[in-house]
Structure formats: C-alpha cells, structure tokens
C-alpha positions as CSV (number, residue, x, y, z in Angstrom):
1,X,52.1,-48.1,122.1
2,X,52.8,-44.7,121.3
3,X,50.4,-41.8,122.4
4,X,49.0,-41.7,119.1
5,X,48.4,-44.8,118.5
6,X,45.9,-44.5,121.3
7,X,44.3,-41.8,120.2
8,X,43.7,-43.9,116.8
9,X,42.4,-46.4,118.6
10,X,40.1,-44.7,120.8
11,X,38.7,-42.8,118.2
12,X,37.5,-45.9,116.7
13,X,36.0,-48.0,119.5
14,X,34.5,-44.4,120.8
15,X,32.9,-44.2,117.0
16,X,31.7,-48.2,116.9
17,X,30.5,-47.8,120.3
18,X,28.9,-44.6,119.5
19,X,26.7,-45.8,116.4
20,X,25.8,-49.0,119.0
21,X,24.8,-46.7,121.5
22,X,22.7,-44.7,119.1
23,X,19.8,-46.6,118.7
24,X,19.4,-46.5,122.5
25,X,16.2,-44.7,124.0
26,X,14.7,-43.4,120.5
27,X,10.7,-42.9,120.6
28,X,9.5,-41.2,117.4
29,X,7.5,-38.0,117.9
30,X,3.7,-38.2,119.1
31,X,2.4,-35.8,116.4
32,X,4.5,-35.4,113.2
33,X,4.5,-32.0,111.4
34,X,3.9,-31.9,107.7
35,X,7.4,-31.9,106.1
36,X,8.8,-33.8,109.1
37,X,10.6,-37.2,108.7
38,X,7.9,-39.3,110.4
39,X,10.8,-41.4,112.1
40,X,13.0,-39.0,113.0
41,X,12.9,-39.1,117.2
42,X,11.5,-37.0,119.2
43,X,14.6,-36.1,121.9
44,X,17.5,-37.9,120.2
45,X,19.7,-37.2,123.6
46,X,22.6,-37.0,121.4
47,X,25.2,-35.3,124.3
48,X,24.3,-37.9,126.6
49,X,25.3,-40.5,124.1
50,X,28.1,-39.3,123.7
51,X,29.6,-38.7,127.0
52,X,27.9,-42.4,127.8
53,X,30.5,-43.7,124.6
54,X,33.0,-41.5,125.8
55,X,33.1,-43.2,129.2
56,X,32.6,-46.9,127.8
57,X,35.6,-45.9,125.0
58,X,37.7,-44.9,127.8
59,X,37.1,-48.2,130.3
60,X,37.9,-50.3,126.7
61,X,41.1,-48.8,125.3
62,X,41.8,-48.3,129.1
63,X,41.9,-51.5,130.1
64,X,43.5,-53.0,126.6
65,X,45.9,-50.7,127.4
66,X,46.6,-51.6,130.9
67,X,46.8,-55.5,130.1
68,X,49.1,-55.0,127.2
69,X,51.6,-52.9,129.4
70,X,50.6,-55.6,132.3
71,X,52.0,-58.0,129.6
72,X,49.0,-60.4,129.7
73,X,48.1,-59.5,125.9
74,X,50.7,-58.4,123.2
75,X,48.3,-56.2,120.8
76,X,51.2,-56.7,118.1
77,X,50.7,-60.3,118.1
78,X,46.7,-59.9,118.1
79,X,46.4,-57.4,115.5
80,X,49.2,-58.0,113.2
81,X,50.4,-61.3,114.0
82,X,53.7,-60.6,114.5
83,X,55.7,-62.0,116.9
84,X,57.9,-59.3,118.9
85,X,61.3,-58.8,118.3
86,X,64.4,-61.0,120.5
87,X,64.9,-59.3,123.9
88,X,61.3,-57.4,123.5
89,X,59.4,-60.3,126.1
90,X,60.5,-60.4,129.8
C-alpha cells in the first residue's frame, strides 16, 4: 500500500475511533448558567481523547499494515474483492 493510501486509511480509522471515544468520561455541569445547554459536558477532555484516539488508530492501522506486509491478509481481496495479479503472491 502506498503512503497516501496509509494516510487515508489512518484518517478514516482515526475519525471512527474518535467518535467512539468521544462519549467516555462525559459529566454534565453541576450548575447550569442561564443561556447554556444543560447537556453540555463540564470538561470534554478533547485533547486527551484525541491523544487516545491517535494511539488506538496507530495500533489498528499499523497492525493491519504489518499483517498485509507479512502476507497474512490481502487488503485488495478484503476491501475490493479483487484477486491479486499473477505473480503477486509469494
């Protein structure tokens, strides 16, 4: 897979994981000021969640890349249903 392909896969995986991690640790505000949303989190911890998301995405994409590189899985077969060209398999 090309570097551009890895970056695209990483970006997609990052956003999916980010939306999955986003609700963890959310607590409502104890006292809501007039004009504020009562469901808004007191401390959303977005930087921490972004860091955790980056770590998880790196592990997922890296393990997928290593499995593809080792020949355990074939990304084109899994994603596109394409058979590799003759001579591409070891």
